[in-house]
C-alpha positions as a Markdown table, in Angstrom:
| # | Residue | x | y | z |
|---|---|---|---|---|
| 1 | Met | -21.5 | -42.9 | -10.0 |
| 2 | Arg | -18.0 | -42.6 | -8.5 |
| 3 | Ser | -15.2 | -40.4 | -9.6 |
| 4 | Ser | -11.5 | -40.4 | -9.1 |
| 5 | Asn | -11.8 | -36.8 | -8.0 |
| 6 | Pro | -12.8 | -36.7 | -4.3 |
| 7 | Ile | -14.6 | -33.4 | -4.8 |
| 8 | Leu | -16.9 | -35.0 | -7.3 |
| 9 | Asp | -17.5 | -38.1 | -5.1 |
| 10 | Ser | -21.2 | -38.8 | -4.5 |
| 11 | Asn | -20.6 | -38.5 | -0.7 |
| 12 | Ala | -19.2 | -35.0 | -1.2 |
| 13 | Phe | -22.3 | -34.0 | -3.1 |
| 14 | Glu | -24.4 | -35.4 | -0.3 |
| 15 | Ile | -22.5 | -33.4 | 2.4 |
| 16 | Arg | -22.8 | -30.3 | 0.3 |
| 17 | Gly | -26.5 | -30.8 | -0.1 |
| 18 | Lys | -26.9 | -31.1 | 3.7 |
| 19 | Val | -24.9 | -27.9 | 4.3 |
| 20 | Ala | -27.0 | -26.0 | 1.8 |
| 21 | Tyr | -30.2 | -27.5 | 3.4 |
| 22 | Asp | -29.0 | -26.3 | 6.8 |
| 23 | Gly | -28.5 | -22.8 | 5.5 |
| 24 | Gly | -25.2 | -22.8 | 3.5 |
| 25 | Met | -24.1 | -20.2 | 1.0 |
| 26 | Thr | -26.2 | -19.7 | -2.1 |
| 27 | Ile | -25.9 | -17.5 | -5.2 |
| 28 | Ser | -29.3 | -16.0 | -4.6 |
| 29 | Gly | -28.4 | -15.2 | -1.0 |
| 30 | Thr | -25.2 | -13.6 | -2.1 |
| 31 | Val | -27.1 | -11.4 | -4.7 |
| 32 | Asn | -29.4 | -10.3 | -1.9 |
| 33 | Lys | -26.5 | -9.4 | 0.4 |
| 34 | Ser | -24.8 | -7.5 | -2.4 |
| 35 | Leu | -28.0 | -5.5 | -3.0 |
| 36 | Met | -28.2 | -4.7 | 0.7 |
| 37 | Leu | -24.6 | -3.5 | 0.7 |
| 38 | Leu | -25.1 | -1.4 | -2.4 |
| 39 | Ala | -28.2 | 0.2 | -0.7 |
| 40 | Leu | -26.1 | 1.0 | 2.4 |
| 41 | Val | -23.2 | 2.5 | 0.5 |
| 42 | Ser | -25.6 | 4.5 | -1.7 |
| 43 | Thr | -27.4 | 5.9 | 1.4 |
| 44 | Thr | -24.4 | 7.4 | 3.0 |
| 45 | Ala | -22.9 | 8.4 | -0.3 |
| 46 | Leu | -26.0 | 10.5 | -1.1 |
| 47 | Phe | -25.9 | 12.0 | 2.3 |
| 48 | Thr | -22.3 | 13.4 | 1.8 |
| 49 | Tyr | -22.9 | 14.2 | -1.9 |
| 50 | Leu | -26.0 | 16.3 | -1.2 |
| 51 | Asn | -24.6 | 18.0 | 1.8 |
| 52 | Leu | -21.3 | 19.3 | 0.6 |
| 53 | Gly | -19.7 | 21.8 | 2.9 |
| 54 | Ala | -16.6 | 22.5 | 5.1 |
| 55 | Ala | -17.0 | 19.2 | 6.9 |
| 56 | Thr | -17.3 | 17.1 | 3.7 |
| 57 | Met | -13.7 | 16.2 | 3.3 |
| 58 | Pro | -13.0 | 15.4 | 7.0 |
| 59 | Ile | -16.1 | 13.2 | 6.9 |
| 60 | Ala | -15.0 | 11.6 | 3.6 |
| 61 | Ile | -11.4 | 11.0 | 4.9 |
| 62 | Gly | -12.8 | 9.6 | 8.2 |
| 63 | Gly | -15.0 | 7.3 | 6.1 |
| 64 | Ala | -12.1 | 6.2 | 4.0 |
| 65 | Ile | -9.9 | 5.4 | 7.0 |
| 66 | Gly | -12.8 | 3.6 | 8.8 |
| 67 | Gly | -13.7 | 1.7 | 5.7 |
| 68 | Phe | -10.1 | 0.5 | 5.3 |
| 69 | Ile | -10.0 | -0.7 | 8.9 |
| 70 | Phe | -13.3 | -2.6 | 8.6 |
| 71 | Ala | -12.1 | -4.0 | 5.2 |
| 72 | Leu | -9.0 | -5.4 | 6.9 |
| 73 | Ile | -11.1 | -6.9 | 9.7 |
| 74 | Thr | -13.5 | -8.5 | 7.3 |
| 75 | Thr | -10.7 | -9.9 | 5.2 |
| 76 | Phe | -9.0 | -11.6 | 8.2 |
| 77 | Lys | -12.2 | -12.4 | 10.1 |
| 78 | Lys | -14.6 | -13.7 | 7.4 |
| 79 | Glu | -17.1 | -15.0 | 10.0 |
| 80 | Trp | -17.6 | -11.5 | 11.3 |
| 81 | Ser | -18.6 | -10.3 | 7.8 |
| 82 | Pro | -22.4 | -10.2 | 8.6 |
| 83 | Ile | -21.5 | -7.3 | 10.9 |
| 84 | Thr | -18.4 | -5.8 | 9.5 |
| 85 | Ala | -19.4 | -5.8 | 5.8 |
| 86 | Pro | -22.4 | -3.5 | 6.3 |
| 87 | Ile | -20.3 | -1.2 | 8.5 |
| 88 | Tyr | -17.7 | -1.1 | 5.8 |
| 89 | Ala | -20.4 | -0.2 | 3.2 |
| 90 | Leu | -21.7 | 2.7 | 5.3 |
| 91 | Leu | -18.3 | 4.1 | 6.0 |
| 92 | Glu | -17.2 | 3.7 | 2.3 |
| 93 | Gly | -20.3 | 5.5 | 1.2 |
| 94 | Leu | -19.3 | 8.6 | 3.2 |
| 95 | Phe | -16.0 | 8.6 | 1.3 |
| 96 | Leu | -17.5 | 8.0 | -2.1 |
| 97 | Gly | -20.1 | 10.7 | -1.6 |
| 98 | Gly | -17.6 | 13.3 | -0.5 |
| 99 | Ile | -15.0 | 12.6 | -3.3 |
| 100 | Ser | -17.8 | 12.3 | -5.9 |
| 101 | Gly | -19.2 | 15.7 | -4.8 |
| 102 | Val | -15.8 | 17.4 | -5.0 |
| 103 | Phe | -15.1 | 15.9 | -8.5 |
| 104 | Asn | -18.6 | 16.9 | -9.7 |
| 105 | Gln | -18.0 | 20.5 | -8.6 |
| 106 | Met | -14.9 | 20.6 | -10.8 |
| 107 | Tyr | -16.4 | 18.7 | -13.7 |
| 108 | Pro | -20.2 | 18.9 | -13.6 |
| 109 | Gly | -21.9 | 15.6 | -14.5 |
| 110 | Ile | -18.8 | 13.4 | -14.0 |
| 111 | Ala | -20.1 | 11.5 | -11.0 |
| 112 | Ile | -23.3 | 10.2 | -12.7 |
| 113 | Gln | -21.2 | 9.3 | -15.8 |
| 114 | Ala | -18.8 | 7.3 | -13.6 |
| 115 | Val | -21.7 | 5.5 | -11.9 |
| 116 | Met | -23.3 | 4.6 | -15.2 |
| 117 | Leu | -20.1 | 3.4 | -16.7 |
| 118 | Thr | -19.3 | 1.3 | -13.6 |
| 119 | Phe | -22.6 | -0.5 | -13.7 |
| 120 | Gly | -22.4 | -0.8 | -17.4 |
| 121 | Val | -19.0 | -2.5 | -17.2 |
| 122 | Phe | -20.4 | -4.7 | -14.4 |
| 123 | Phe | -23.4 | -6.0 | -16.3 |
| 124 | Cys | -21.4 | -6.5 | -19.6 |
| 125 | Leu | -18.8 | -8.6 | -17.7 |
| 126 | Leu | -21.5 | -10.5 | -15.9 |
| 127 | Ala | -23.1 | -11.3 | -19.2 |
| 128 | Ala | -19.8 | -12.3 | -20.8 |
| 129 | Tyr | -19.0 | -14.6 | -17.8 |
| 130 | Lys | -22.4 | -16.3 | -17.7 |
| 131 | Ser | -22.2 | -16.8 | -21.5 |
| 132 | Gly | -18.8 | -18.4 | -21.3 |
| 133 | Leu | -17.2 | -15.7 | -23.4 |
| 134 | Ile | -14.8 | -15.0 | -20.5 |
| 135 | Lys | -13.6 | -17.9 | -18.4 |
| 136 | Ala | -11.8 | -17.7 | -15.1 |
| 137 | Thr | -9.0 | -20.2 | -15.9 |
| 138 | Glu | -6.1 | -20.6 | -13.6 |
| 139 | Asn | -3.8 | -18.7 | -15.9 |
| 140 | Phe | -6.4 | -15.9 | -16.2 |
| 141 | Lys | -6.6 | -15.7 | -12.4 |
| 142 | Leu | -2.8 | -15.7 | -11.9 |
| 143 | Gly | -2.5 | -12.9 | -14.5 |
| 144 | Ile | -5.2 | -10.7 | -13.0 |
| 145 | Val | -3.8 | -11.2 | -9.4 |
| 146 | Ala | -0.3 | -10.4 | -10.6 |
| 147 | Ala | -1.4 | -7.3 | -12.5 |
| 148 | Thr | -3.5 | -6.1 | -9.5 |
| 149 | Gly | -0.5 | -6.6 | -7.2 |
| 150 | Ala | 1.7 | -4.6 | -9.5 |
| 151 | Ile | -0.8 | -1.7 | -9.6 |
| 152 | Phe | -1.0 | -1.8 | -5.8 |
| 153 | Met | 2.8 | -1.6 | -5.6 |
| 154 | Val | 2.8 | 1.4 | -7.9 |
| 155 | Tyr | 0.2 | 3.2 | -5.8 |
| 156 | Met | 2.1 | 2.4 | -2.6 |
| 157 | Ala | 5.3 | 3.7 | -4.1 |
| 158 | Ser | 3.5 | 6.9 | -5.2 |
| 159 | Met | 2.0 | 7.3 | -1.7 |
| 160 | Ile | 5.4 | 6.8 | 0.1 |
| 161 | Leu | 7.2 | 9.1 | -2.3 |
| 162 | Gly | 4.5 | 11.7 | -1.7 |
| 163 | Leu | 5.4 | 11.8 | 2.0 |
| 164 | Phe | 8.8 | 13.1 | 0.9 |
| 165 | Asn | 7.2 | 15.6 | -1.5 |
| 166 | Ile | 8.3 | 13.5 | -4.5 |
| 167 | Glu | 5.6 | 13.0 | -7.1 |
| 168 | Met | 5.1 | 10.4 | -9.8 |
| 169 | Pro | 3.6 | 12.8 | -12.4 |
| 170 | Leu | 3.3 | 10.4 | -15.2 |
| 171 | Ile | 0.6 | 8.2 | -13.6 |
| 172 | His | -1.4 | 11.1 | -12.3 |
| 173 | Ser | -1.1 | 13.5 | -15.2 |
| 174 | Asn | -3.6 | 14.1 | -17.9 |
| 175 | Gly | -1.1 | 13.4 | -20.6 |
| 176 | Thr | -1.0 | 10.4 | -22.9 |
| 177 | Phe | 0.9 | 8.1 | -20.5 |
| 178 | Gly | -1.4 | 9.1 | -17.6 |
| 179 | Ile | -4.5 | 8.3 | -19.5 |
| 180 | Ile | -3.1 | 5.0 | -20.8 |
| 181 | Phe | -2.2 | 4.1 | -17.3 |
| 182 | Ser | -5.7 | 4.8 | -16.0 |
| 183 | Leu | -7.2 | 2.8 | -18.9 |
| 184 | Val | -5.1 | -0.2 | -18.0 |
| 185 | Val | -6.0 | 0.1 | -14.3 |
| 186 | Val | -9.7 | 0.4 | -15.2 |
| 187 | Val | -9.4 | -2.8 | -17.3 |
| 188 | Ile | -7.7 | -4.7 | -14.5 |
| 189 | Ala | -10.2 | -3.5 | -12.0 |
| 190 | Ala | -13.0 | -4.6 | -14.3 |
| 191 | Leu | -11.5 | -8.0 | -14.8 |
| 192 | Asn | -11.3 | -8.5 | -11.1 |
| 193 | Leu | -15.1 | -8.7 | -11.3 |
| 194 | Val | -14.7 | -12.0 | -13.2 |
| 195 | Leu | -12.7 | -13.4 | -10.2 |
| 196 | Asp | -15.5 | -12.3 | -7.9 |
| 197 | Phe | -18.1 | -14.0 | -10.0 |
| 198 | Asp | -16.0 | -17.2 | -10.1 |
| 199 | Phe | -15.4 | -17.1 | -6.4 |
| 200 | Ile | -19.2 | -16.8 | -5.7 |
| 201 | Glu | -20.0 | -19.7 | -7.9 |
| 202 | Glu | -17.3 | -22.0 | -6.5 |
| 203 | Ala | -18.0 | -21.1 | -2.9 |
| 204 | Ala | -21.8 | -21.7 | -3.3 |
| 205 | Ala | -21.1 | -25.0 | -5.1 |
| 206 | Asn | -18.8 | -26.2 | -2.4 |
| 207 | Gly | -21.4 | -25.5 | 0.3 |
| 208 | Ser | -19.6 | -22.8 | 2.1 |
| 209 | Pro | -21.1 | -21.4 | 5.4 |
| 210 | Lys | -23.9 | -18.9 | 5.3 |
| 211 | Tyr | -21.7 | -16.0 | 6.4 |
| 212 | Met | -19.7 | -16.4 | 3.2 |
| 213 | Glu | -22.6 | -14.7 | 1.4 |
| 214 | Trp | -21.8 | -11.5 | 3.2 |
| 215 | Tyr | -18.0 | -12.0 | 2.6 |
| 216 | Ala | -18.5 | -12.6 | -1.1 |
| 217 | Ala | -20.8 | -9.6 | -1.3 |
| 218 | Phe | -18.2 | -7.5 | 0.5 |
| 219 | Gly | -15.5 | -8.6 | -2.0 |
| 220 | Leu | -17.8 | -7.7 | -4.9 |
| 221 | Leu | -18.4 | -4.2 | -3.4 |
| 222 | Val | -14.7 | -3.6 | -2.9 |
| 223 | Thr | -14.1 | -4.3 | -6.5 |
| 224 | Leu | -17.0 | -2.1 | -7.6 |
| 225 | Val | -15.7 | 0.8 | -5.4 |
| 226 | Trp | -12.2 | 0.4 | -6.9 |
| 227 | Leu | -13.6 | 0.3 | -10.4 |
| 228 | Tyr | -15.8 | 3.4 | -9.8 |
| 229 | Leu | -12.9 | 5.4 | -8.4 |
| 230 | Glu | -10.6 | 4.5 | -11.3 |
| 231 | Ile | -13.3 | 5.4 | -13.9 |
| 232 | Leu | -13.8 | 8.7 | -12.0 |
| 233 | Lys | -10.1 | 9.5 | -12.2 |
| 234 | Leu | -10.0 | 8.6 | -15.9 |
| 235 | Leu | -12.9 | 10.8 | -16.7 |
| 236 | Ala | -11.3 | 13.7 | -14.8 |
| 237 | Lys | -8.1 | 13.3 | -16.8 |
| 238 | Leu | -10.0 | 13.3 | -20.0 |
| 239 | Ser | -12.0 | 16.4 | -18.9 |
| 240 | Lys | -8.7 | 18.3 | -18.2 |
| 241 | Arg | -7.6 | 17.7 | -21.7 |
| 242 | Asp | -10.8 | 19.5 | -23.1 |
């Protein structure tokens, strides 16, 4: 059967099949890589979380900077992701463990709550995506990308103003506006998971190279880390109001 769409042409399917047979990207392979990265980030996170001390924050900050560097490398050099993605996970774990430990000392139990909520949101959105309740249409993708970019610009502006001792108290406060802002960011971060699910399905269907399993798993981990941190901040704001 022929189609006017070249992507759906029978020859295209044949080529995709050969790529997959030769070791192309698969959904199951991406799931396995994602679990590996989660195991790595959990290992170093537990290390810093269980060994809080004077060196915790320097290690956490070093992990954050190192993780950011390797995230950039992975983004621009996708073919290096089998090496750079695990390194990113290990470094990011140092940061997550340190920051979670500090938050947990201020608000006991907040870290485990944030972890449970993060994975709860993940599985709910995965179920909604697989059932077709949420579809990654082009308008949906454009909206989420635009909203994510806007949040990034707000955070960048806050960071730059902070260098001049100028604060943006509304977004960081535990007042009504601050909590609403955090809720919106959590929702946008969560909906980015839908974009990740869609990317994984499309890349696997198009017979992408095997290393893309690592890249897709890396992208999923970045979103989960962002979602966890935003939930952690939201819970901290709510705890301050008690």
